N, C-alpha and C positions, 0 to 999 in steps of 0.2 A: 220354316227353315231359316238359318242364319244367312245374312247377306254375305256376298263375296268379300274377302279381305282386300285391303288396299294392295295394288301391285307392288311386288318386291323389286329391289334394285340390286341387292347383293347377289352375286352369282350362286353362292351356296344356298341362299334362301330361295332363289328361283328353282334350283334343283330339288330342294326339299318339298317345295310346293307341288312340283310335277310328280314327285314320288308319292306324295300324299294323295294326289288325285288318282293315280293309277291304283294304289292300294284300296282306296275308297270304292272304286268300281269293282275290283276283284272281290272285296269283302261283301259288297252288296249282292253280287251274283251268287256267291256261296250261301249267304244267308237266305236268299230267295229260294235256292234249291233245297235247303234244309226244310224250310216251311212247306214247300210242295211235297217233299217226301213224307213229312209228318201227316199232312192232309191225306196222302194216299193210304197210309196205315189206318187213319181214322175212318176213311170211307170203306176200307176192307173190313174193319171191325163192325161198322154199322150194317154192312151187307151180311155179316155172319160167316163169311168164308175164311176159315182159319188158315188154309194153305196160302191164299193171296195175302192175308195179313202177315204171315210169317215171312214171305218173300219181301214184302214192302218193309217190314221191320228190319230185315237184314240190310237192305239198302240204306235205310234211315240211320241205323247204327254206324255203318261205315262212314257215311257222310258227316254225322255228328262228331265222331271220334277224330276224323281228319280235320275238321274245322277247329276242334278244341286243341289239337296238337299244333296247328298253325297259329293259334292265338286269335282266331277270328271271333270265337265265342269263348266264354270262360269254361274251364273244365268241369266246374260244378254244375253249370247250366246244361252242358252236354250230358253229364251223368244223370241229372234229374230227368231230362227228357227221355233218355234211354230207359231208365228205370220205370217211369210211368207207362211208356208204350209197351214195354215187355210185360209188365203186370197185367195190362189190359188184354194183350194177345194171349197170355197164359190162362186168363180167366175164361176165354172162349171155350165152349165145349167142343170136343172133336166132332167133325162132321161125319155122320154115318154114311158109309158108301153103299148106295142102294143096289148097285150091280152085283156086289159080292154077296149081299144078303139074299138076293133073289136066286143066285146060283146055288146056294147051300141048301 
């Protein structure tokens, strides 16, 4: 990590430093949330549960799109992540429902 910058004296520079700190915190939480949601999709994929994977994917897409629109991550980065996750979820075979098969 870079060392803290020398304290500012100019009032506008002080304000900009405060704003940058606030934005940094906000962006950090959003990025962390995105990573968590992506991990949820990945874990649902590894368990083989397509329904859970689709639900997690829907949440992840919403969060990624929002972050891209706010400029927290680049729009191409969001698109790439969405595309890769969607491709993986669509590749999962649909889970056979055992209760319906037994009733028929």
